[in-house]
C-alpha positions in Angstrom: -5.8 40.3 17.0 -2.6 38.9 16.6 -1.5 35.1 15.5 -1.6 32.7 18.1 1.8 31.6 19.2 3.4 28.0 20.2 6.5 26.6 21.2 8.9 25.3 18.8 9.4 21.7 21.0 12.4 21.5 23.2 14.2 24.2 21.6 12.1 26.7 23.5 11.6 29.0 20.6 8.3 30.8 20.5 6.8 30.7 17.0 3.8 31.9 15.7 1.3 29.3 14.5 1.0 30.3 10.9 4.9 30.7 9.7 6.2 32.7 6.8 7.4 30.5 4.3 10.2 32.5 1.7 10.7 29.8 -1.0 8.7 31.9 -3.9 10.7 35.3 -2.9 14.1 34.0 -3.7 13.9 30.8 -6.0 11.0 31.6 -8.3 11.7 33.3 -11.3 9.1 36.0 -11.4 10.2 36.8 -7.9 10.2 40.6 -7.0 12.3 42.2 -3.7 9.9 44.9 -3.8 7.1 42.6 -3.7 8.6 40.2 -1.2 9.7 43.0 1.2 5.9 44.1 1.5 4.9 40.8 1.8 7.1 40.1 4.7 6.4 43.6 6.5 2.6 42.8 6.5 3.2 39.4 7.9 5.1 41.0 11.2 2.2 43.7 11.1 0.0 40.8 11.7 1.8 39.1 14.3 3.9 36.4 12.2 7.1 35.7 13.9 8.3 32.4 12.3 10.2 33.0 8.8 11.7 30.2 7.1 14.2 30.1 4.4 16.9 28.2 2.6 19.9 29.1 1.0 19.0 27.2 -2.3 16.0 29.7 -2.1 18.0 32.1 -4.9 21.5 31.2 -3.6 21.1 33.0 -0.2 18.7 35.6 -1.9 15.8 34.5 0.4 17.9 34.4 3.9 19.1 38.0 2.9 15.7 39.2 2.8 15.0 37.6 6.3 18.0 39.0 7.7 16.8 42.6 6.5 13.5 42.0 7.9 14.8 41.1 11.3 17.2 44.0 11.4 14.1 46.2 10.3 12.0 44.7 13.0 15.0 44.1 15.5 12.5 45.2 18.3 10.1 42.4 18.0 11.0 38.6 18.7 11.0 37.4 15.1 12.8 33.6 15.1 14.6 33.0 11.4 15.2 29.4 10.2 17.4 28.2 7.1 18.5 25.2 5.7 21.8 23.9 4.4 22.1 22.7 1.0 23.1 19.2 0.2 26.5 19.2 -1.0 25.9 17.5 -4.4 22.9 19.5 -4.8 20.2 16.7 -5.3 16.7 16.6 -4.2 15.7 14.5 -2.8 18.6 12.6 -1.1 18.6 8.6 -1.6 19.5 5.6 0.6 22.8 5.2 -1.3 24.0 8.9 -0.9 27.0 9.1 1.4 26.7 11.5 4.4 30.3 12.9 3.2 28.9 13.5 0.0 25.9 15.6 1.4 26.8 16.9 4.6 30.3 16.9 5.3 31.4 19.2 8.0 33.4 21.6 6.3 30.5 22.0 4.2 28.1 22.5 6.7 30.6 25.0 8.6 30.6 26.9 5.3 26.8 27.3 4.8 26.2 28.1 8.0 28.5 30.8 8.3 27.2 32.3 5.0 23.3 32.1 6.3 24.6 33.8 9.8 26.1 36.6 7.4 22.8 37.0 6.0 21.1 37.2 9.0 23.4 39.1 10.6 22.9 37.2 13.4 22.9 33.9 15.5 20.6 31.1 13.4 17.7 30.7 15.2 17.0 27.2 13.6 19.4 25.5 11.2 18.4 22.5 9.1 19.4 20.0 6.9 17.8 20.5 3.4 17.3 16.6 2.8 18.0 13.8 5.1 18.6 9.9 5.5 18.2 8.1 8.7 20.9 6.0 7.5 23.3 8.8 8.4 21.5 8.8 12.0 24.0 7.6 13.7 26.9 8.4 12.2 29.1 10.9 14.5 30.0 13.4 11.5 26.9 15.3 11.3 26.6 15.1 15.2 29.9 16.7 16.0 29.2 19.1 13.7 25.8 20.4 15.0 27.3 20.2 18.3 30.1 22.6 17.4 27.4 24.9 15.7 25.4 25.1 19.1 28.9 25.2 21.4 29.8 28.2 19.1 26.7 30.1 19.4 26.5 30.0 15.3 22.8 28.3 15.8 20.3 27.9 18.9 18.4 24.8 17.3 18.8 22.0 14.8 16.3 20.5 12.6 15.8 18.4 9.6 13.8 18.8 6.3 12.4 15.3 5.4 12.0 14.4 2.1 8.9 14.3 0.5 6.1 11.7 1.5 8.8 9.8 3.8 7.8 11.1 7.0 9.3 7.8 8.9 12.7 8.7 7.3 13.9 11.0 10.3 12.6 9.2 13.5 16.0 7.5 13.8 17.7 11.2 13.9 15.0 12.0 16.5 16.1 9.2 18.8 19.7 10.6 19.2 18.3 13.4 20.9 20.4 16.1 18.8 17.2 17.1 16.9 15.1 20.0 18.2 12.4 19.9 15.2 11.4 18.6 12.1 9.6 20.1 8.8 7.4 17.6 7.3 4.7 17.7 4.4 1.3 17.5 6.5 -1.9 18.3 5.0 -5.3 17.6 4.2 -4.1 14.9 1.6 -0.8 13.9 3.0 -2.1 12.7 7.0 0.5 9.9 7.5 3.1 11.9 9.6 0.0 11.4 12.1 0.9 7.8 12.1 4.7 7.2 12.9 6.3 10.5 13.4 4.1 12.6 15.2 4.5 10.2 18.3 7.8 9.9 18.4 7.9 14.0 18.1 5.4 14.0 21.1 7.5 11.8 23.2 11.1 13.4 22.5 9.6 17.3 22.7 10.8 18.0 19.3 8.8 20.7 17.4 7.2 20.1 14.0 7.0 22.6 11.3 4.3 21.3 8.6 5.1 22.4 5.3 3.3 22.3 2.0 -0.2 23.2 3.6 -2.0 23.5 0.1 -0.6 20.8 -1.5 1.8 23.1 -3.9 -1.1 25.0 -4.8 -4.0 22.6 -5.5 -5.6 22.9 -2.2 -6.0 27.0 -2.7 -8.9 25.5 -5.0 -8.4 27.6 -8.2 -6.6 24.8 -10.3 -8.5 23.1 -13.3 -7.7 19.9 -15.0 -6.7 22.8 -17.7 -4.2 24.6 -15.3 -0.5 24.8 -17.1 2.8 26.2 -15.8 5.6 27.2 -17.7 8.3 25.0 -18.2 10.7 26.6 -16.0 8.3 26.7 -13.1 8.9 23.0 -11.3 5.1 22.7 -10.9 5.0 21.8 -14.4 6.4 18.8 -13.4 4.7 18.1 -10.1 1.2 18.9 -11.9 2.0 17.0 -14.7 -0.3 14.3 -16.4 0.8 11.8 -14.1 -0.9 13.9 -11.3 -3.1 16.9 -11.8 -5.7 14.8 -13.4 -6.6 12.6 -10.2 -5.3 16.0 -8.1 -8.0 17.8 -9.3 -10.6 15.1 -8.7 -9.9 15.0 -5.1 -9.9 18.8 -5.0 -13.5 18.8 -6.7 -14.7 16.1 -4.0 -13.2 18.0 -1.1 -14.8 21.5 -1.9 -18.2 19.3 -1.8 -17.7 19.1 1.7 -16.5 22.6 2.5 -18.7 24.5 5.4 -20.9 27.6 3.9 -18.8 30.8 4.8 -15.4 29.0 4.7 -13.3 28.7 1.9 -11.1 25.9 0.7 -7.8 27.4 1.7 -8.9 28.3 5.2 -10.1 24.5 5.8 -6.6 23.4 4.6 -5.0 25.6 7.4 -7.2 25.0 9.9 -6.7 21.2 9.6 -3.0 21.1 10.2 -3.9 24.1 13.4 -6.1 21.2 14.9 -2.9 18.9 15.5 -1.7 20.2 18.9 1.5 18.3 17.6 2.5 20.9 14.9 4.0 23.9 16.2 3.8 25.8 12.9 2.4 25.8 9.8 4.8 27.5 6.8 2.7 28.8 4.0 4.5 30.6 0.6 2.9 34.2 0.8 3.9 36.5 -1.6 0.5 38.5 -2.2 -1.0 40.7 0.7 -4.6 38.8 0.1 -2.4 35.7 0.8 -0.8 37.2 4.1 -4.2 38.6 5.6 -6.3 35.3 4.5 -3.6 33.0 6.2 -3.1 35.0 9.4 -6.9 35.1 9.8 -7.0 31.2 10.1 -4.9 31.5 13.0 -7.7 33.5 14.8 -10.4 31.2 14.1 -8.8 28.2 15.9 -9.0 24.4 15.2 -12.0 23.0 13.0 -15.0 21.3 14.7 -14.6 17.7 14.9 -17.4 16.7 13.0 -15.2 18.1 10.2 -12.1 16.7 10.8 -13.8 13.4 11.0 -15.0 14.3 7.5 -11.5 15.3 6.3 -10.1 11.8 7.5 -11.9 10.0 4.5 -9.5 12.6 2.1 -6.3 10.9 3.2 -3.9 10.4 0.1 -1.4 7.8 0.9 1.4 8.8 -1.8 5.2 7.2 -2.5 8.3 9.4 -4.2 8.0 9.2 -7.9 10.3 11.0 -10.5 7.5 14.0 -11.0 7.4 15.1 -7.1 11.0 15.5 -6.7 
């Protein structure tokens, strides 16, 4: 049984509802190309058709892996997405960041061409890796996106919204130039449902849900004693300000997981129960993760009573120095 497919909004791109995120393949210190290629091939064999990369993941390394995969499986309708890094290489952006210092025309065109060459073909979905709605009405990005589409460099354009700022993209969507948005949405982070999703439905904008496992906590294996190497960014994210309360919330969640289900399955199926979502991207570097995540698609949405219980575990958070 293959992974179910959904349409990525007005782009018309048909994507698997479970997508494969390549961050861990290009940008983590323990990334191994041989292991990465095996996991990607297993995803394709299981019916995954959406692969989300970014130039910042290993300075183009994950883009190259995605391009190799598409070439190897050229007979399959794989959809490749990537992201333009901010010119100042700062994540996240801030309202004080000027557009011409983050996504000037020359920078966007340069990196779009780098990604296109790595893919070896037209880019299905090109995204800005950060965004500020203060830029929404500025002609520079609008004209640049129009040029990329007219020249056949990209098929669709999207935004990767900053962590815990789902509303910081609505003004851009209302310009009509955005085909898809990528946003953090999971059992804890349910706030995109408030304002962002209604606008996406009204404008037929595709939604890519990222961080389905809250950077790993919803995998259910972390404890209060979990520590990450200092060169792993999760050592900051799951530091003393965040780890204790995260573990407490995960333990509370475990108490309502139905018999026969795992916490990761519940986490994925919660997101898939939301019809506004086009695809959920999960980092899958191990074969067992690929198989388990793709299997969630076969099992379908969660029962309504389970969704109701999960609503009580919403956790509204604001960006902090450790959450970048």
